[in-house]
ROSE-4610 file (N, C-alpha, C; in Angstrom, 1 decimal, always signed):
// ROSE-4610
residu = [M/M/M/F/F/F/S/S/S/A/A/A/Q/Q/Q/L/L/L/D/D/D/T/T/T/C/C/C/V/V/V/L/L/L/Y/Y/Y/P/P/P/S/S/S/Y/Y/Y/L/L/L/R/R/R/D/D/D/V/V/V/L/L/L/L/L/L/Q/Q/Q/I/I/I/A/A/A/Q/Q/Q/H/H/H/G/G/G/V/V/V/Y/Y/Y/R/R/R/A/A/A/L/L/L/W/W/W/S/S/S/A/A/A/Q/Q/Q/I/I/I/L/L/L/D/D/D/E/E/E/L/L/L/A/A/A/R/R/R/A/A/A/L/L/L/R/R/R/V/V/V/R/R/R/H/H/H/L/L/L/A/A/A/R/R/R/G/G/G/H/H/H/D/D/D/A/A/A/H/H/H/T/T/T/V/V/V/D/D/D/A/A/A/Y/Y/Y/V/V/V/R/R/R/R/R/R/L/L/L/L/L/L/E/E/E/Q/Q/Q/M/M/M/E/E/E/T/T/T/A/A/A/F/F/F/P/P/P/D/D/D/A/A/A/L/L/L/V/V/V/E/E/E/N/N/N/W/W/W/H/H/H/S/S/S/L/L/L/V/V/V/P/P/P/T/T/T/V/V/V/T/T/T/L/L/L/P/P/P/D/D/D/P/P/P/D/D/D/D/D/D/R/R/R/H/H/H/V/V/V/V/V/V/A/A/A/A/A/A/A/A/A/L/L/L/V/V/V/G/G/G/R/R/R/A/A/A/D/D/D/V/V/V/I/I/I/V/V/V/T/T/T/Q/Q/Q/N/N/N/L/L/L/R/R/R/D/D/D/F/F/F/P/P/P/P/P/P/E/E/E/A/A/A/L/L/L/P/P/P/R/R/R/P/P/P/L/L/L/L/L/L/V/V/V/Q/Q/Q/D/D/D/A/A/A/D/D/D/V/V/V/F/F/F/L/L/L/L/L/L/D/D/D/S/S/S/L/L/L/D/D/D/L/L/L/Y/Y/Y/P/P/P/D/D/D/A/A/A/V/V/V/I/I/I/A/A/A/A/A/A/V/V/V/R/R/R/T/T/T/V/V/V/A/A/A/A/A/A/R/R/R/T/T/T/G/G/G/R/R/R/H/H/H/G/G/G/P/P/P/V/V/V/L/L/L/G/G/G/P/P/P/A/A/A/E/E/E/V/V/V/V/V/V/T/T/T/A/A/A/I/I/I/H/H/H/E/E/E/A/A/A/P/P/P/G/G/G/F/F/F/A/A/A/N/N/N/E/E/E/I/I/I/R/R/R/E/E/E/R/R/R/L/L/L/A/A/A]
num = [1/1/1/2/2/2/3/3/3/4/4/4/5/5/5/6/6/6/7/7/7/8/8/8/9/9/9/10/10/10/11/11/11/12/12/12/13/13/13/14/14/14/15/15/15/16/16/16/17/17/17/18/18/18/19/19/19/20/20/20/21/21/21/22/22/22/23/23/23/24/24/24/25/25/25/26/26/26/27/27/27/28/28/28/29/29/29/30/30/30/31/31/31/32/32/32/33/33/33/34/34/34/35/35/35/36/36/36/37/37/37/38/38/38/39/39/39/40/40/40/41/41/41/42/42/42/43/43/43/44/44/44/45/45/45/46/46/46/47/47/47/48/48/48/49/49/49/50/50/50/51/51/51/52/52/52/53/53/53/54/54/54/55/55/55/56/56/56/57/57/57/58/58/58/59/59/59/60/60/60/61/61/61/62/62/62/63/63/63/64/64/64/65/65/65/66/66/66/67/67/67/68/68/68/69/69/69/70/70/70/71/71/71/72/72/72/73/73/73/74/74/74/75/75/75/76/76/76/77/77/77/78/78/78/79/79/79/80/80/80/81/81/81/82/82/82/83/83/83/84/84/84/85/85/85/86/86/86/87/87/87/88/88/88/89/89/89/90/90/90/91/91/91/92/92/92/93/93/93/94/94/94/95/95/95/96/96/96/97/97/97/98/98/98/99/99/99/100/100/100/101/101/101/102/102/102/103/103/103/104/104/104/105/105/105/106/106/106/107/107/107/108/108/108/109/109/109/110/110/110/111/111/111/112/112/112/113/113/113/114/114/114/115/115/115/116/116/116/117/117/117/118/118/118/119/119/119/120/120/120/121/121/121/122/122/122/123/123/123/124/124/124/125/125/125/126/126/126/127/127/127/128/128/128/129/129/129/130/130/130/131/131/131/132/132/132/133/133/133/134/134/134/135/135/135/136/136/136/137/137/137/138/138/138/139/139/139/140/140/140/141/141/141/142/142/142/143/143/143/144/144/144/145/145/145/146/146/146/147/147/147/148/148/148/149/149/149/150/150/150/151/151/151/152/152/152/153/153/153/154/154/154/155/155/155/156/156/156/157/157/157/158/158/158/159/159/159/160/160/160/161/161/161/162/162/162/163/163/163/164/164/164/165/165/165/166/166/166/167/167/167/168/168/168/169/169/169/170/170/170/171/171/171/172/172/172/173/173/173/174/174/174/175/175/175/176/176/176/177/177/177/178/178/178/179/179/179/180/180/180/181/181/181/182/182/182/183/183/183/184/184/184/185/185/185/186/186/186/187/187/187/188/188/188/189/189/189/190/190/190]
x = [+0.9/+0.0/+0.9/+0.5/+1.3/+0.7/+1.5/+1.1/+1.0/+0.0/-0.2/-0.4/+0.5/+0.4/-0.7/-1.8/-2.9/-2.7/-2.6/-2.5/-3.8/-3.8/-5.0/-6.0/-5.5/-6.4/-7.3/-6.8/-7.6/-8.5/-8.3/-9.1/-10.2/-10.1/-11.1/-12.4/-12.4/-13.7/-14.4/-15.6/-16.2/-16.3/-16.8/-17.0/-15.6/-14.7/-13.3/-12.7/-12.8/-12.3/-12.9/-14.3/-15.0/-14.6/-14.4/-14.0/-12.6/-11.7/-10.3/-10.2/-10.9/-10.7/-11.5/-12.6/-13.3/-12.4/-11.8/-10.9/-9.8/-9.2/-8.2/-8.8/-10.0/-10.6/-10.9/-11.0/-11.2/-9.8/-8.8/-7.5/-6.7/-7.0/-6.3/-5.0/-4.9/-3.7/-3.7/-2.6/-2.5/-2.5/-3.5/-3.6/-2.6/-2.0/-1.1/-1.4/-1.2/-1.3/-0.5/-0.3/+0.4/-0.6/-0.2/-1.0/-1.2/-0.2/-0.2/-1.3/-1.3/-2.4/-3.7/-3.9/-5.2/-5.6/-4.6/-4.9/-5.3/-4.6/-5.0/-6.4/-6.7/-8.1/-9.1/-8.9/-9.8/-10.1/-9.0/-9.2/-10.0/-9.7/-10.4/-11.8/-12.1/-13.5/-14.3/-13.6/-14.3/-14.6/-13.7/-13.9/-15.1/-15.1/-16.2/-17.5/-17.6/-18.9/-19.4/-18.5/-18.9/-19.4/-18.7/-19.2/-20.6/-20.9/-22.2/-23.3/-22.9/-23.9/-24.1/-23.3/-23.5/-22.9/-23.4/-22.9/-21.6/-20.8/-19.4/-19.4/-20.4/-20.4/-20.7/-21.6/-22.0/-20.8/-20.2/-19.0/-17.9/-17.6/-16.5/-16.8/-18.0/-18.4/-18.3/-18.7/-18.6/-17.1/-16.3/-14.8/-14.2/-14.5/-14.0/-14.4/-15.7/-16.2/-15.6/-15.4/-14.8/-13.3/-12.6/-11.2/-11.1/-12.0/-12.0/-12.4/-13.3/-13.7/-12.5/-11.7/-10.6/-9.5/-9.3/-8.3/-8.7/-10.0/-10.4/-10.3/-10.7/-10.7/-9.3/-8.4/-7.0/-6.0/-5.9/-5.1/-3.6/-3.2/-1.8/-1.5/-2.4/-2.2/-1.4/-1.4/-0.8/+0.7/+1.4/+2.9/+3.4/+4.3/+4.9/+6.5/+7.1/+8.5/+9.1/+8.5/+8.9/+9.5/+9.4/+9.8/+11.3/+12.1/+13.6/+13.9/+13.1/+13.4/+12.9/+12.1/+11.6/+12.7/+13.8/+14.8/+15.5/+15.5/+16.2/+15.4/+14.1/+13.2/+13.2/+13.4/+13.3/+12.1/+11.2/+10.0/+9.8/+9.0/+8.6/+7.9/+7.1/+6.3/+6.9/+7.7/+8.3/+7.2/+6.0/+5.0/+4.5/+4.9/+4.5/+5.6/+6.7/+7.8/+7.4/+6.5/+6.0/+5.3/+4.7/+4.0/+5.1/+6.1/+7.2/+7.9/+8.2/+8.8/+8.0/+6.7/+5.9/+5.8/+5.7/+5.7/+6.9/+8.1/+9.3/+9.3/+9.0/+9.0/+7.9/+6.8/+5.7/+6.0/+7.1/+7.4/+6.3/+5.8/+4.8/+5.4/+4.6/+5.0/+4.6/+3.6/+3.0/+2.4/+2.5/+1.8/+0.6/-0.6/-1.8/-2.2/-2.1/-2.4/-3.0/-3.7/-4.1/-3.1/-2.2/-1.2/+0.1/+0.0/+1.1/+2.3/+2.0/+3.1/+3.9/+3.4/+4.1/+5.0/+4.8/+5.6/+6.2/+7.2/+7.8/+8.5/+8.3/+9.0/+10.5/+11.1/+12.6/+13.0/+12.1/+12.4/+12.1/+11.5/+11.1/+12.2/+12.5/+13.5/+12.9/+13.7/+13.3/+13.1/+12.2/+11.2/+9.9/+9.8/+8.5/+7.9/+6.7/+5.9/+4.9/+4.4/+3.3/+2.2/+0.9/-0.2/-1.3/-2.1/-3.3/-4.4/-5.5/-6.5/-7.0/-7.2/-7.7/-6.8/-5.5/-4.6/-4.5/-4.5/-4.4/-5.6/-6.8/-8.0/-8.1/-7.7/-7.7/-6.7/-5.5/-4.5/-5.1/-5.7/-6.3/-7.4/-8.2/-9.2/-8.6/-7.6/-6.9/-6.4/-5.8/-5.1/-6.2/-7.2/-8.1/-9.6/-10.0/-11.3/-12.5/-12.5/-13.7/-13.7/-12.5/-12.5/-12.9/-12.4/-12.7/-14.2/-14.7/-16.2/-17.0/-16.6/-17.3/-17.2/-16.0/-15.9/-16.8/-16.9/-17.8/-19.2/-19.6/-21.0/-21.2/-20.2/-20.4/-20.6/-19.8/-20.0/-21.4/-21.9/-23.2/-24.3/-24.1/-25.1/-25.2/-24.2/-24.2/-24.8/-25.1/-25.7/-27.1/-27.6/-29.0/-29.3/-28.3/-28.5/-28.5/-27.6/-27.5/-27.6/-28.3/-28.4/-29.1/-29.1/-29.8/-29.2/-30.0/-29.5/-28.9/-27.6/-26.9/-26.5/-26.6/-26.1/-24.6/-24.0/-22.5/-22.1/-22.8/-22.5/-22.6/-23.6/-23.7/-22.6/-22.2/-21.1/-19.9/-19.5/-18.2/-18.4/-19.5/-19.8/-19.6/-19.9/-19.7/-18.2/-17.3/-15.9/-15.3/-15.4/-15.0/-13.4/-12.7/-11.3/-10.8/-11.7/-11.4/-12.3/-12.3/-13.3/-13.0/-11.8/-11.4/-11.9/-11.7/-12.2/-13.7/-14.4/-15.8/-16.3/-15.7/-16.1/-15.9/-14.7/-14.4/-15.4/-15.7/-16.7/-18.0/-18.5/-19.8/-19.9/-18.8/-18.8/-18.8/-18.1/-18.1/-19.4/-20.1/-21.4/-22.5/-22.3/-23.4/-23.8]
y = [-1.2/+0.0/+1.2/+2.2/+3.4/+4.5/+5.5/+6.5/+7.9/+8.6/+10.0/+11.0/+12.0/+13.2/+14.1/+14.3/+15.1/+16.6/+17.5/+18.9/+19.5/+20.6/+21.2/+21.5/+21.9/+22.3/+21.2/+19.9/+18.8/+18.2/+18.6/+18.2/+19.2/+20.4/+21.5/+21.3/+21.0/+20.8/+19.5/+19.5/+18.4/+17.1/+17.2/+16.0/+15.4/+16.3/+15.8/+15.1/+15.7/+15.1/+13.8/+13.7/+12.5/+11.4/+11.7/+10.7/+10.2/+11.2/+10.8/+9.9/+10.3/+9.5/+8.2/+8.1/+6.8/+5.9/+6.4/+5.6/+5.0/+5.8/+5.3/+4.2/+4.4/+3.4/+2.1/+2.2/+1.0/+0.3/+0.8/+0.2/+0.5/+1.6/+1.9/+2.6/+3.4/+4.0/+4.4/+4.8/+5.2/+6.7/+7.3/+8.8/+9.3/+10.4/+11.1/+12.5/+13.1/+14.6/+14.9/+16.2/+16.6/+17.4/+17.7/+18.5/+19.9/+20.4/+21.7/+21.7/+20.7/+20.6/+20.5/+19.8/+19.7/+21.1/+21.8/+23.1/+24.1/+24.0/+24.9/+24.5/+23.2/+22.8/+23.3/+23.2/+23.7/+25.2/+25.9/+27.4/+27.7/+27.1/+27.4/+27.0/+25.8/+25.4/+26.4/+26.8/+27.7/+29.0/+29.6/+30.8/+30.6/+29.5/+29.3/+29.2/+28.4/+28.2/+29.4/+30.2/+31.4/+32.4/+32.5/+33.4/+33.0/+31.7/+31.3/+31.6/+32.2/+32.6/+31.6/+30.5/+29.6/+30.2/+29.8/+30.3/+29.6/+30.3/+29.9/+28.5/+28.3/+27.1/+25.9/+26.1/+25.0/+24.7/+25.7/+25.6/+24.8/+25.3/+24.6/+23.2/+22.9/+21.5/+20.7/+21.2/+20.5/+20.2/+21.2/+21.1/+20.0/+20.1/+19.2/+17.8/+17.6/+16.3/+15.7/+16.6/+16.1/+15.6/+16.4/+16.0/+14.8/+14.6/+13.4/+12.2/+12.4/+11.3/+10.9/+11.9/+11.6/+10.9/+11.3/+10.7/+9.3/+9.0/+7.7/+6.8/+7.2/+6.4/+6.1/+7.0/+6.9/+7.2/+6.3/+6.5/+6.6/+6.1/+6.1/+7.2/+8.1/+9.2/+10.4/+10.6/+11.8/+11.6/+12.4/+12.4/+13.4/+12.9/+13.7/+13.8/+14.7/+14.8/+15.2/+16.1/+16.5/+17.9/+18.6/+20.0/+20.2/+19.3/+19.5/+19.5/+18.9/+18.9/+20.1/+20.9/+22.1/+23.0/+23.3/+24.2/+23.6/+22.3/+21.6/+21.7/+22.1/+22.1/+23.5/+23.5/+24.8/+24.8/+25.7/+25.7/+27.2/+27.4/+28.8/+29.5/+28.8/+29.4/+28.7/+29.4/+28.8/+28.2/+28.8/+28.3/+26.9/+26.4/+25.0/+24.0/+24.4/+23.4/+22.4/+22.7/+21.7/+20.5/+20.7/+19.6/+18.6/+19.1/+18.2/+17.5/+18.3/+17.7/+16.6/+16.8/+15.7/+14.5/+14.8/+13.7/+12.9/+13.5/+12.7/+11.9/+12.4/+11.6/+10.5/+10.8/+9.8/+8.8/+9.0/+8.1/+8.1/+9.3/+9.4/+9.1/+8.6/+8.4/+9.6/+10.3/+11.4/+12.4/+13.7/+14.8/+15.1/+15.1/+15.4/+16.9/+17.8/+19.2/+19.8/+20.9/+21.6/+22.7/+22.9/+24.0/+23.5/+22.9/+22.3/+23.3/+24.6/+25.5/+25.8/+25.5/+25.7/+24.5/+23.4/+22.2/+21.7/+22.5/+22.1/+20.7/+19.8/+18.5/+18.6/+19.5/+19.6/+20.0/+20.6/+21.0/+19.8/+18.8/+17.7/+16.6/+16.0/+14.9/+13.7/+13.1/+11.8/+10.7/+9.9/+9.7/+10.3/+11.3/+11.9/+12.6/+12.4/+13.0/+14.0/+14.8/+15.7/+15.5/+15.4/+15.3/+16.1/+16.6/+17.3/+16.2/+16.6/+15.6/+14.8/+15.5/+14.8/+13.7/+14.0/+12.9/+11.8/+12.2/+11.2/+10.3/+10.8/+10.0/+9.2/+9.7/+8.9/+7.8/+8.0/+6.9/+5.9/+6.3/+5.4/+4.5/+5.2/+4.5/+3.4/+3.8/+2.8/+1.6/+1.9/+0.8/-0.1/+0.6/-0.1/+0.3/+0.0/+0.5/+0.0/-1.2/-1.6/-0.9/-0.8/-0.1/+1.4/+2.0/+3.5/+3.7/+2.9/+3.0/+2.7/+1.7/+1.4/+2.5/+3.2/+4.3/+5.5/+5.8/+6.8/+6.5/+5.2/+4.8/+4.9/+4.7/+4.8/+6.3/+7.2/+8.6/+9.0/+8.6/+8.9/+8.4/+7.2/+6.7/+7.5/+8.2/+9.1/+10.4/+10.8/+12.1/+12.2/+13.4/+13.6/+14.0/+13.9/+14.3/+15.8/+16.5/+17.9/+18.6/+18.0/+18.5/+17.5/+17.7/+16.7/+15.4/+14.4/+13.0/+13.0/+12.5/+12.5/+11.1/+10.8/+9.5/+9.6/+8.5/+8.5/+9.5/+9.5/+10.5/+11.9/+12.2/+13.6/+14.0/+13.0/+13.2/+13.6/+12.9/+13.2/+14.5/+14.8/+16.0/+17.2/+17.0/+18.1/+18.3/+17.4/+17.6/+18.4/+19.7/+20.6/+20.5/+20.0/+19.9/+18.7/+17.9/+16.6/+16.3/+17.2/+17.0/+15.7/+15.4/+14.1/+12.9/+12.9/+11.8/+11.7/+12.8/+12.8/+12.2/+12.7/+12.1/+10.6/+10.2/+8.7/+7.9/+8.4/+7.7/+7.6/+8.8/+8.8/+7.8/+7.7/+6.8/+5.3/+5.0/+3.7/+3.3/+4.3/+4.0/+3.9/+4.4/+4.5/+3.1]
z = [+0.0/+0.0/+0.0/-0.8/-0.9/+0.1/+0.4/+1.4/+0.7/+1.1/+0.5/+1.6/+1.5/+2.4/+1.8/+2.6/+2.1/+2.6/+1.7/+2.0/+2.5/+3.2/+3.7/+2.6/+1.5/+0.4/-0.2/+0.0/-0.5/+0.6/+1.8/+3.0/+3.2/+2.7/+2.9/+2.2/+0.9/+0.2/+0.7/+1.2/+1.9/+1.1/-0.1/-0.9/-1.3/-1.7/-2.0/-0.8/+0.4/+1.6/+1.9/+1.8/+2.1/+1.1/-0.2/-1.1/-0.9/-0.7/-0.4/+0.8/+1.9/+3.1/+3.0/+2.3/+2.1/+1.3/+0.3/-0.5/+0.3/+1.2/+2.1/+3.1/+3.5/+4.4/+3.6/+2.3/+1.5/+1.2/+1.8/+1.7/+0.4/-0.3/-1.5/-1.2/-0.1/+0.3/+1.7/+2.3/+3.7/+3.7/+4.3/+4.4/+5.5/+5.2/+6.2/+6.2/+7.4/+7.6/+8.9/+9.1/+10.4/+11.2/+12.4/+13.3/+12.7/+12.0/+11.4/+10.3/+9.5/+8.4/+9.1/+10.1/+10.8/+11.4/+11.9/+12.5/+11.4/+10.2/+9.1/+8.6/+8.6/+8.2/+9.2/+10.4/+11.5/+11.3/+11.1/+11.0/+9.7/+8.6/+7.3/+7.4/+8.0/+8.2/+9.1/+10.1/+11.1/+10.4/+9.6/+8.9/+7.9/+7.2/+6.2/+6.8/+7.9/+8.5/+9.3/+9.9/+10.5/+9.5/+8.3/+7.2/+6.7/+6.8/+6.4/+7.5/+8.6/+9.6/+10.7/+10.8/+11.8/+13.1/+14.2/+15.5/+15.9/+16.6/+16.9/+17.7/+18.6/+19.3/+18.4/+17.5/+16.6/+15.6/+15.2/+14.3/+15.0/+16.2/+17.0/+17.2/+17.5/+17.8/+16.5/+15.4/+14.1/+13.7/+13.9/+13.6/+14.5/+15.8/+16.7/+16.4/+16.1/+15.7/+14.5/+13.5/+12.2/+12.5/+13.2/+13.5/+14.3/+15.3/+16.1/+15.2/+14.3/+13.4/+12.5/+12.0/+11.2/+12.0/+13.2/+14.1/+14.5/+14.7/+15.0/+13.8/+12.7/+11.5/+11.0/+11.2/+10.7/+11.9/+12.8/+14.0/+13.6/+12.5/+12.1/+11.1/+10.8/+9.8/+10.3/+11.6/+12.1/+12.1/+11.4/+11.3/+12.3/+13.1/+14.2/+13.9/+14.7/+14.7/+13.3/+12.6/+11.3/+11.4/+12.5/+12.5/+12.2/+12.6/+12.4/+10.9/+10.0/+8.6/+7.8/+8.5/+7.8/+7.2/+8.0/+7.4/+6.2/+6.0/+4.9/+3.6/+3.7/+2.5/+1.9/+0.6/-0.1/-1.1/-1.0/-1.8/-2.2/-3.3/-3.6/-2.4/-1.7/-0.6/+0.7/+1.4/+2.6/+3.6/+3.6/+4.5/+4.2/+3.0/+2.6/+3.0/+3.5/+3.8/+4.8/+5.7/+6.7/+6.0/+4.9/+4.2/+3.7/+3.1/+2.6/+3.7/+4.8/+6.0/+6.5/+6.7/+7.2/+6.3/+5.0/+4.0/+4.1/+4.3/+4.3/+5.6/+6.7/+8.0/+7.9/+7.3/+7.2/+6.1/+5.3/+4.2/+3.1/+2.9/+1.8/+0.5/-0.4/-1.8/-2.6/-2.2/-3.0/-2.0/-2.4/-1.7/-2.6/-2.1/-2.8/-2.4/-3.4/-3.2/-4.5/-4.3/-5.5/-5.8/-4.9/-5.1/-5.8/-6.9/-7.6/-7.8/-8.1/-8.3/-7.1/-5.9/-4.7/-4.3/-5.1/-4.9/-6.2/-6.8/-8.0/-7.9/-8.8/-8.7/-8.5/-9.1/-8.9/-7.5/-6.7/-5.3/-4.3/-4.8/-3.9/-3.9/-2.8/-2.7/-3.4/-4.2/-4.9/-3.9/-4.0/-5.1/-4.8/-3.9/-3.5/-4.7/-5.0/-6.1/-5.5/-6.4/-6.1/-7.2/-6.8/-7.7/-7.2/-8.2/-7.7/-7.5/-6.9/-6.5/-7.7/-8.8/-10.0/-10.5/-10.6/-11.0/-10.0/-8.7/-7.7/-7.7/-7.8/-7.8/-9.1/-10.2/-11.5/-11.4/-10.8/-10.6/-9.7/-8.6/-7.6/-8.3/-9.2/-9.9/-10.8/-11.5/-12.4/-11.7/-10.5/-9.8/-9.0/-8.5/-7.6/-7.9/-9.2/-9.6/-8.7/-8.3/-7.4/-6.1/-5.5/-4.2/-4.3/-5.3/-5.5/-5.8/-6.6/-6.9/-5.7/-4.9/-3.7/-2.7/-2.6/-1.7/-2.1/-3.4/-3.9/-3.6/-3.7/-3.4/-1.9/-1.1/+0.4/+0.8/+0.1/+0.4/+0.0/-1.2/-1.6/-0.7/-0.1/+0.8/+2.1/+2.4/+3.6/+3.4/+2.2/+1.9/+2.4/+2.5/+2.8/+4.3/+5.1/+6.5/+6.7/+6.0/+6.1/+4.7/+3.8/+2.5/+1.6/+0.3/-0.6/-0.6/-0.9/-1.2/-2.5/-2.6/-3.9/-4.3/-5.5/-6.0/-6.2/-6.6/-6.8/-7.9/-9.0/-10.1/-9.6/-8.8/-8.3/-7.3/-6.5/-5.5/-6.3/-7.3/-8.0/-8.8/-9.3/-10.0/-9.0/-7.8/-6.8/-6.4/-6.8/-6.6/-7.7/-7.6/-8.7/-8.9/-7.9/-8.0/-8.9/-9.2/-9.9/-11.1/-12.1/-13.2/-14.0/-14.2/-15.0/-14.2/-12.9/-12.1/-12.2/-12.1/-12.1/-13.4/-14.6/-15.9/-15.9/-15.5/-15.5/-14.7/-13.5/-12.6/-13.3/-13.8/-14.4/-15.6/-16.4/-17.5/-17.0/-15.9/-15.4/-14.8/-14.2/-13.6/-14.6/-15.8/-16.8/-17.3]
């Protein structure tokens, strides 16, 4: 099984996060993140939900529950003791060095991020790769089609509690960060 360091930007969109994590639960890959990534995620989600008019207590409870669910479902995902590597990483945006440092300590094969320009391949230690969510999901689908389709179906089956009921094709369509993956899933489900 390969390991993937998930950057904050792929954990922030809810359907993308749900599909990525469900695919990991189906044994396709080992998800990795750091406390700093989870902190960034918590801050971004808090800002989004407060801007939508939700009260602070409800938002804090939601974020706390989400992070607890992630930690429970993936007890080995949290990468620790990466801080000493940060000064050795050179990237266009120094604020992203923690992602590479955690990926190295966690022995990730790939960093999944939408910020490809901040992670140029020539700046990454070999054999660490960087992929956007679309490429990562398409590669996962090619390698493990049954597990990935089952994961999408599982996410779809959970919809309807706080919004409309969505089928698998509608779930992937809602993942704006992965249009190629959405097209491929829709074709396979047709």
